[in-house]
N, C-alpha and C positions, 0 to 999 in steps of 0.2 A: 558547549558542544551540541551539535545537532542530535536529534533523536529520530528514530524510525517508527512510523506507524506501520504495523503489519496487520493486515485485515483480510483473513481468508473468508471466502463466501461460498455457501451452498446455493446454487442457482438452478431451479428446475428448467429443463430444456425449453418448455413452453414460455418461460419468463425471460429468456436470455436477451432478446431484443429490447424489452422494456427495461431490464437491468442496465444494459449498456447505455441507453438514452439517459437514464437517471444518473448513472455514474459520470457521464460526460457533463451533465449539468452541475453536479456536485464539484467536479474538477474545475469547471469554469468559475464557480463561486469561490472555492477555496484558493485558487491560484491568484486571486486578487487581494487576499487578506495578508496582513502582517504576519511574518513568521513562517509562511509557507515557502518551501524551497523547490521541491519537485515531487512528482508521483509517477509510478509505473504500474499499470495493470497487467497482470500475467494470466494467461489462460492455460489450464491444465492440458498437457499434451496427450494424456491417457497412458503414459508410461509411469508405472509406480502407483502410489496411492491416489485414488480418484475421489476421495472424500470431498475435496473442495474443487469447484470448477474454476474459480478465479481467486487470485491473491493480489491485493493492492499493497505496494510498498511505497510509502511516501516519506520524504524527509521534511522535518520541521525544525525550526531553530531551537525549540524547546517544547517540553510537554505542556507547559503553561500556554504557549501560543496555540497548540492544537486544542486544548481544553476551552480556551476563550472562543475560538472559531467554531468548534463543534457545539458549544453551548448556545451559540446564537443562530445556528442553522442546522436543521435536521435533514440529513441526506435522504433524498427520495427513494434510493434503493433499499433503505431500511424499512420502508413501508410496503414493499411489494410482497403480496402473499406468497409464502413458500420460500422466500429468500431468507437465509440465515447469515448473519455476520458475526465475527468474533474478533473485534479490534483490540489491539494491545500496543502500548508504547514501549519501545526497547532502546537501550543504550548499547552502543558498540563496545565490546570488550576485547575482541581479537580481530585483527584485519590481516589478510594475506593477499599476495598477488601471485600470478603465474610465475613459476620458476624461470620461464623463458625470458622474463624481463630482468633477471638478476645478472649482473656482470660478475662472473665467478673469478675474474682476475683481481678483483678488489678484496682486500681482507675485511672481515666483518668487524 
């Protein structure tokens, strides 16, 4: 079962461009490694909690695949002064879809 890397970032405004360049390079490297499935970088809209400016959600085939790749490559965004990252590997426990997609004529 795939796992999700959820990695929120604190990025000072004056480091945003440098962060995005480094993140793109990390994505280029990781996307060619075994076990990588996909990644999505989200920017905070300013609505709600503004603690983290960016959150990366990446799918990997396993936690081991992420550990092996991360052990062999240190992402550049982790070395930018003032940038904080808080990665964690998560397993899905509940999934739901929009109720608009449910055919209510069918019994459950």
